[in-house]
Backbone bond lengths (Angstrom), bond angles and torsions (degrees), N, CA, C in turn:
res aa  C-N    CA-C-N  psi(-1)  N-CA   C-N-CA  omega(-1)  CA-C   N-CA-C  phi
1 M - - - 1.514 - - 1.412 113.69 -
2 G 1.312 118.79 123.24 1.432 126.49 -174.90 1.571 110.72 -72.13
3 L 1.292 114.34 166.80 1.530 119.87 -174.71 1.574 105.04 -64.30
4 M 1.341 120.32 -46.41 1.420 116.08 -177.82 1.515 117.11 -65.96
5 S 1.332 114.75 -34.46 1.463 119.22 179.47 1.501 111.62 -69.20
6 R 1.335 115.00 -34.93 1.438 124.21 179.06 1.610 107.38 -67.58
7 A 1.330 108.80 -49.57 1.599 115.69 177.32 1.446 108.71 -50.64
8 A 1.387 122.81 -48.09 1.426 127.90 -173.80 1.505 106.38 -58.79
9 K 1.357 118.18 -48.28 1.508 121.66 -175.83 1.468 108.50 -68.23
10 D 1.411 120.21 -46.10 1.458 120.86 -179.87 1.425 111.10 -62.11
11 T 1.388 121.47 -37.53 1.421 124.10 -174.21 1.516 109.02 -72.12
12 S 1.278 119.97 -37.48 1.473 126.04 179.87 1.526 105.71 -58.18
13 E 1.436 116.66 -46.15 1.358 117.94 -173.66 1.570 110.30 -73.07
14 A 1.327 114.72 -32.83 1.495 119.54 179.04 1.581 112.55 -63.71
15 L 1.316 108.95 -37.96 1.585 115.10 -175.56 1.571 109.13 -55.16
16 R 1.279 121.74 -27.62 1.464 121.96 -175.90 1.449 108.46 -82.80
17 E 1.300 119.96 -12.60 1.489 119.07 -166.70 1.609 108.29 -120.45
18 R 1.233 118.99 -22.69 1.513 112.59 -169.93 1.546 103.56 -100.97
19 P 1.379 112.94 159.25 1.417 120.22 179.46 1.589 116.87 -85.39
20 W 1.265 116.17 9.35 1.455 116.60 -174.61 1.521 110.94 -140.01
21 Q 1.380 112.65 164.95 1.495 116.76 178.10 1.539 106.34 -127.31
22 I 1.347 119.30 165.75 1.358 117.07 -178.83 1.501 113.76 -82.53
23 M 1.310 121.75 146.12 1.468 123.00 179.74 1.586 110.05 -130.39
24 L 1.308 115.88 120.65 1.439 120.58 -177.69 1.500 107.28 -115.55
25 T 1.409 112.46 129.99 1.496 116.63 -178.55 1.622 103.32 -138.06
26 G 1.306 113.24 151.32 1.497 116.49 174.46 1.607 112.23 138.08
27 H 1.275 119.13 179.95 1.373 125.32 -171.39 1.559 109.10 -88.67
28 G 1.308 116.88 -8.02 1.622 114.84 178.61 1.468 113.02 -107.28
29 L 1.353 121.21 21.43 1.380 125.01 -178.93 1.545 115.77 -51.30
30 E 1.295 114.90 -37.67 1.414 120.73 -171.35 1.687 105.97 -73.46
31 Q 1.281 114.68 -17.33 1.418 116.77 176.98 1.622 114.60 -82.30
32 I 1.244 114.03 -8.55 1.629 120.43 -176.57 1.574 103.36 -95.84
33 D 1.348 113.00 112.12 1.374 114.56 174.67 1.499 113.57 -93.59
34 G 1.207 122.41 175.32 1.490 123.56 -174.39 1.472 117.45 -58.71
35 G 1.404 113.84 -34.81 1.471 116.70 -178.97 1.555 111.03 -68.81
36 T 1.474 109.11 -42.21 1.420 113.72 -179.20 1.568 113.47 -67.84
37 R 1.351 113.12 -35.11 1.466 117.53 173.31 1.469 113.05 -53.77
38 Q 1.332 108.12 -49.43 1.523 117.55 -170.98 1.623 106.76 -69.36
39 A 1.219 117.66 -33.96 1.491 120.81 174.76 1.494 111.99 -67.53
40 L 1.352 113.46 -42.17 1.589 118.19 -179.00 1.541 104.06 -64.78
41 E 1.350 117.89 -42.21 1.436 118.63 -179.46 1.581 115.72 -61.62
42 Q 1.340 110.63 -33.52 1.537 117.47 176.00 1.379 108.47 -69.01
43 I 1.444 123.76 -42.19 1.413 124.75 -178.43 1.623 107.90 -57.83
44 L 1.271 116.07 -45.74 1.446 121.76 177.99 1.530 109.01 -61.11
45 E 1.222 122.69 -40.03 1.480 127.17 177.55 1.498 111.74 -63.02
46 L 1.329 118.66 -41.90 1.418 128.52 178.56 1.519 113.41 -69.05
47 F 1.270 111.50 -52.85 1.482 119.13 -173.17 1.530 111.07 -100.68
48 T 1.291 115.19 72.63 1.513 123.10 -170.96 1.622 110.46 -65.55
49 E 1.339 117.30 -18.93 1.429 119.95 -179.71 1.600 108.57 -85.45
50 V 1.268 120.46 -2.82 1.443 121.68 178.58 1.557 103.05 -93.26
51 G 1.343 114.92 130.61 1.395 120.34 -177.88 1.562 114.10 -79.82
52 G 1.394 116.54 -22.59 1.371 118.10 178.20 1.518 109.06 177.08
53 L 1.295 119.48 -177.61 1.479 124.51 -177.54 1.512 108.34 -134.65
54 L 1.359 122.21 147.64 1.435 125.95 174.58 1.526 105.76 -120.33
55 V 1.356 117.10 110.17 1.405 124.91 -174.66 1.571 106.36 -97.17
56 H 1.464 108.91 121.54 1.491 114.07 179.28 1.551 105.90 -91.82
57 T 1.374 115.94 130.20 1.397 121.02 173.95 1.489 113.57 -130.05
58 G 1.356 123.13 170.82 1.429 120.90 179.48 1.447 114.91 -67.20
59 A 1.292 120.83 -12.46 1.474 128.85 178.57 1.565 114.38 -99.55
60 G 1.334 113.35 -7.48 1.455 114.12 178.26 1.539 105.94 136.72
61 K 1.382 121.85 -170.67 1.426 130.14 -171.92 1.438 103.28 -101.31
62 V 1.324 113.03 147.98 1.538 130.29 173.60 1.474 111.24 -122.82
63 S 1.352 112.46 120.42 1.520 118.82 175.15 1.518 104.94 -89.20
64 V 1.398 112.22 132.77 1.457 118.70 174.82 1.500 110.14 -126.41
65 T 1.284 110.29 115.41 1.564 120.60 -173.63 1.486 108.62 -133.62
66 R 1.368 114.72 172.22 1.416 122.86 -179.46 1.563 105.99 -95.67
67 D 1.320 118.18 131.49 1.471 122.03 179.42 1.522 107.64 -106.61
68 F 1.438 115.54 108.51 1.459 115.02 -179.36 1.579 108.22 -97.07
69 P 1.366 114.62 151.66 1.502 117.03 174.82 1.426 116.01 -63.19
70 S 1.293 120.55 151.22 1.393 120.13 -165.80 1.492 111.76 -63.92
71 D 1.363 120.59 -24.57 1.448 117.27 -177.94 1.578 118.47 -99.07
72 Y 1.318 112.58 20.90 1.497 121.87 -168.51 1.589 107.39 -62.62
73 T 1.257 115.23 -36.24 1.566 118.11 -179.14 1.515 107.46 -74.16
74 A 1.249 125.39 -29.40 1.580 127.11 172.98 1.450 106.73 -66.51
75 Q 1.347 115.24 -37.67 1.507 115.72 -174.50 1.553 107.15 -72.91
76 V 1.239 117.30 -34.32 1.503 120.78 176.68 1.539 110.86 -63.85
77 D 1.306 111.45 -46.06 1.509 115.95 177.13 1.521 113.10 -64.63
78 R 1.357 117.66 -27.95 1.521 115.80 174.63 1.445 110.56 -77.07
79 Y 1.343 121.38 -31.34 1.397 121.25 173.10 1.509 112.46 -64.66
80 L 1.262 117.97 -44.20 1.494 121.16 173.53 1.435 112.48 -52.54
81 Q 1.387 116.70 -49.81 1.432 117.07 -176.92 1.400 110.35 -63.26
82 E 1.403 123.86 -41.80 1.425 127.22 176.02 1.551 113.54 -55.79
83 I 1.334 119.25 -43.82 1.427 127.92 174.75 1.533 108.19 -52.04
84 F 1.330 118.09 -63.47 1.422 125.76 -174.07 1.522 110.46 -63.55
85 K 1.340 120.71 -34.66 1.545 122.54 175.76 1.414 109.67 -63.04
86 N 1.385 115.60 -46.96 1.542 121.33 -167.88 1.398 111.20 -91.84
87 N 1.242 128.19 -9.00 1.523 130.04 -172.42 1.410 114.57 -142.19
88 A 1.354 119.89 81.25 1.526 127.39 -176.17 1.487 109.08 -59.69
89 A 1.290 123.16 -20.03 1.400 127.89 -179.70 1.468 112.74 -67.30
90 V 1.427 115.65 -28.35 1.463 120.15 178.58 1.391 107.74 -89.60
91 T 1.458 110.49 123.23 1.561 120.39 -176.44 1.551 110.84 -106.50
92 G 1.402 114.78 -13.02 1.450 110.34 -174.11 1.667 105.70 -167.05
93 I 1.193 118.55 149.49 1.402 122.67 170.01 1.503 106.68 -132.20
94 E 1.317 117.46 113.62 1.482 118.64 179.41 1.482 111.05 -92.78
95 F 1.382 113.62 137.57 1.461 122.25 177.09 1.532 108.62 -96.44
96 L 1.390 115.22 113.12 1.382 118.39 -173.36 1.552 110.97 -88.23
97 N 1.196 121.70 166.36 1.405 128.60 173.58 1.642 117.94 56.72
98 L 1.365 109.21 34.66 1.423 117.33 177.71 1.474 104.23 -103.08
99 E 1.317 115.46 157.24 1.576 123.00 179.44 1.601 103.76 -63.23
100 T 1.255 116.50 -43.67 1.402 124.21 172.97 1.467 118.81 -106.54
101 P 1.264 127.92 91.24 1.552 124.38 -171.99 1.569 106.92 -52.68
102 H 1.283 109.85 145.16 1.475 122.58 177.43 1.426 116.50 -143.39
103 T 1.331 117.72 138.74 1.547 116.58 175.09 1.596 107.24 -121.10
104 A 1.377 115.21 114.51 1.422 118.45 175.93 1.419 110.25 -71.69
105 T 1.363 117.68 135.61 1.491 128.86 178.82 1.447 111.97 -117.92
106 P 1.416 121.26 170.18 1.358 115.94 171.16 1.540 116.71 -67.95
107 D 1.318 116.38 -16.77 1.451 118.94 172.45 1.440 117.21 -90.79
108 D 1.419 117.39 -6.84 1.488 130.54 -178.77 1.427 108.75 -147.33
109 P 1.496 116.94 62.30 1.429 119.48 -177.58 1.542 117.37 -77.83
110 Y 1.303 112.38 60.30 1.421 113.81 -173.19 1.665 105.30 -133.02
111 W 1.339 116.37 144.13 1.562 120.59 173.96 1.498 114.82 -59.77
112 S 1.327 115.03 -34.79 1.429 124.16 -169.89 1.560 109.66 -105.57
113 P 1.451 114.87 142.78 1.424 115.93 178.20 1.716 113.32 -62.85
114 Q 1.318 114.87 -19.29 1.425 120.24 173.74 1.542 113.72 -93.40
115 G 1.359 114.73 2.56 1.458 115.70 -178.12 1.507 118.77 -48.94
116 K 1.317 117.74 -44.47 1.441 120.57 174.47 1.536 116.19 -55.07
117 A 1.270 115.72 -42.97 1.449 125.10 -175.59 1.595 104.54 -74.99
118 Y 1.287 120.21 -40.55 1.462 118.02 174.24 1.515 116.26 -60.61
119 A 1.373 113.10 -41.59 1.466 121.74 177.84 1.552 112.51 -67.29
120 S 1.340 113.26 -35.81 1.519 115.43 176.42 1.497 112.07 -67.67
121 I 1.424 123.41 -38.33 1.316 126.02 173.95 1.437 114.18 -61.27
122 E 1.399 117.50 -44.27 1.459 125.25 -179.14 1.537 107.29 -57.59
123 R 1.328 111.33 -52.05 1.564 115.21 -174.97 1.488 109.85 -65.76
124 A 1.361 123.62 -32.67 1.431 123.64 -175.87 1.661 104.43 -75.48
125 A 1.332 113.90 -32.97 1.531 111.55 177.00 1.435 108.93 -73.50
126 A 1.350 129.27 -37.27 1.387 133.23 177.70 1.478 113.18 -57.58
127 R 1.369 114.57 -40.25 1.423 122.57 176.73 1.514 115.88 -80.87
128 G 1.288 114.19 -4.41 1.491 117.16 178.51 1.471 117.29 81.56
129 E 1.353 115.62 7.54 1.448 120.33 177.71 1.557 118.29 -74.81
130 I 1.259 112.59 -11.96 1.420 120.40 171.86 1.494 109.51 -144.99
131 T 1.385 118.15 156.41 1.435 121.61 -175.90 1.574 110.75 -84.57
132 P 1.231 120.83 163.09 1.482 123.42 179.56 1.482 107.48 -57.59
133 E 1.299 118.25 -35.97 1.588 124.72 -179.96 1.476 106.43 -63.98
134 E 1.300 116.97 -46.52 1.599 118.94 -173.52 1.529 104.66 -72.44
135 A 1.337 122.53 -34.95 1.378 125.17 176.76 1.594 111.07 -58.06
136 I 1.341 114.57 -48.63 1.474 122.37 -177.24 1.517 104.55 -63.02
137 A 1.295 123.52 -47.32 1.465 128.90 -178.68 1.525 107.73 -56.73
138 A 1.367 119.29 -44.30 1.407 123.00 177.84 1.507 116.34 -66.80
139 Y 1.324 114.65 -39.27 1.432 122.21 172.88 1.632 106.40 -58.78
140 R 1.308 118.85 -52.59 1.381 120.05 -177.35 1.427 117.41 -58.43
141 R 1.411 112.72 -38.51 1.473 118.14 -178.51 1.579 108.42 -66.45
142 L 1.388 120.13 -38.21 1.374 126.18 176.27 1.670 108.99 -62.21
143 A 1.250 112.50 -48.04 1.503 115.14 -177.78 1.487 110.35 -60.82
144 A 1.371 116.79 -29.56 1.447 118.64 -172.79 1.501 111.32 -91.21
145 A 1.365 116.85 -13.60 1.443 116.13 177.88 1.442 116.71 -69.49
146 P 1.339 118.37 147.65 1.506 120.51 -175.71 1.525 109.67 -70.63
């Protein structure tokens, strides 16, 4: 079985399990065939520490990245809450290799140091205590905070 055929098989299996899909953008897109796309996808699957790839073609450069659904961080937070709820022996989960290291705990079951604040804004908006515009402004202030 060749590399491209194996990549296609491995990629189809990975699609069912991983939270992202491949995204290609740039001026050389027409130069990327299906087999190459699948092999690039497999590279991102294998090298999780790589943020993306830049493919040079005769027609230009193609950026290859992982495209996550918009709610993936909320999903991570829900998993953390489930872990702490269902297993009292787990007292913390440390997220490594983040710019700002953070440890989720039963009292702070969020992947991000600002997780509690983000969740508070989301709940306030859902209850109608703040407008969507106010929520967006609050999210932006949090994102800009050191």
